[in-house]
C-alpha positions, 0 to 999 in steps of 0.5 A: 270744752277745748276747740275743735277744728280739722287739719289737712296735710296735703295737696292743693291744686288747680283743677282745669275740667273739660266736658265734651259736648259729644261722643268723644273723638280721640286724637281730634279737638272735641267742642266741649266746656273747660271749667277752671277751679281749685282742687286737690284731694286734701284742699278739697276734703277741707273745703268740703269741711269748712262749707259743712262748718267746721274749722280747717286749717291746711297745711300745703306746699304752694308756688310763686306763680299766679295759681297760688294766688288763686289757690289762697284767694278761693280757699279762703272765701271758702273758709279754709286757713291757710296760713300755715302753708309752705311756700316753695320759691321758683315753683309751680303750683300743683295742677290736676287736668281731666277730661271727661265725656258726654255723660260726665263720666271721666275719660283721663286725668293727669296731674303735676303735684311735684310741688307737695313733695318739696314740703320739708317734714321740719316744717310740719315738726314745726306745726306739731302743736296745732296738729296734734289739737286737731280733732282728725287730721286728713291727709292724701298719699302725694305726700313724700315718704318722709313728710308721711313717716313724719306725719305719723308720728308726730300723730300717733297717739294724739290725733287719727289720721285719715286717708283716701288712697285717691288711685292705685298707684297711690295705694301702693305708697300707702300700703307700708303704712296703712296700719298707722292710719285711723280711717281709709276710704279705698275703693275696691281696686285700690282695698286688693292692693291695701290687703293683696287679696283679690275681690270677686265676691262679697266675703271677699270684700269682708276678709280684704277688711278684715286683712287691713284692720289686723295691721292696725287700722281703725276702720275701712270704708270701701266705695262701691260706686252704684252699690254706696259704701261698706264699712267695717271698723276694729270693734268688729262693727260691719254695714253697707249702706246705699241710697239711690242712684244718680240719673245724671252726674255733671262731674264724676271729679269731686265725690270722694272728697266730699264723702271724706269730709262728711265722714269727718265732720259726722264722726266727730259729732258722734252721730249713729254709723248708719246716719253717718254713712248716709250722709256721707254719701249724700255729700258724694250725690250734692259733688256728683250733681255739680259742675264744680268740683266743690258744690258751693251749696254744701251744708248739712241743710243740702245734705238733708234735702238731698237724703230725702230725695236718696235714702232708700 
């Protein structure tokens, strides 16, 4: 059997997260706790995959600053192969700052991922064999349109490509290409953009998913927050899954990335659909109940423990 591995193409950031110790007062200095860690949607998915036990290679763009060294050091220690990344001389690495309120909910965030737009499409073409040999490719929409198009061209007919739209703004960037992806994981607002439909009911949700699937997407998983997730695919399978609600979040930042990683990991193992979705939601719980963006204890064993506690 050929070696099975995953490839990520997208952002690798430094995340700076601050959580207030009390109700936030705007336009003032608030006492809190600051944590600096490695992040970036694609890098986070890759680290979660690696911690679950997968072989992972990340293609990203790094600057030549101290952030780049931290990203290399910590990503490699977590099990991610960064040897295929592109270095942009004289450029700052990607960074992301968020502020959480005293309940752990995100108040505001800001990102600078301009270095990723310096990743040339020719670099991906040089990595063609690596990319085409993957079990799944995961990417984020911060790539330039030209680089994203090149990635989709290289993967077409060879390997399924998966995307998390991440935000409403990036959902607009992904929309023209949505039919060329295999898997998408939007939330409800992002799905409204991808489908061009407003969603007010369960029937609206189904219709919006069907609209996107009719463009060529193979499967869609919609994040519904406390209401779990909704799944629909081109084969006609439809499923709504939910776990018990988390009583208190420690950090809302990394839940979606952990969900996507577990989704891909268990898709590759061809786990039954309902178990695949439950494990993905358990990975999300593992992330949001940990102060760090990536739960360092992430593993299949941890997901089993979480499911025992949270499964309905």
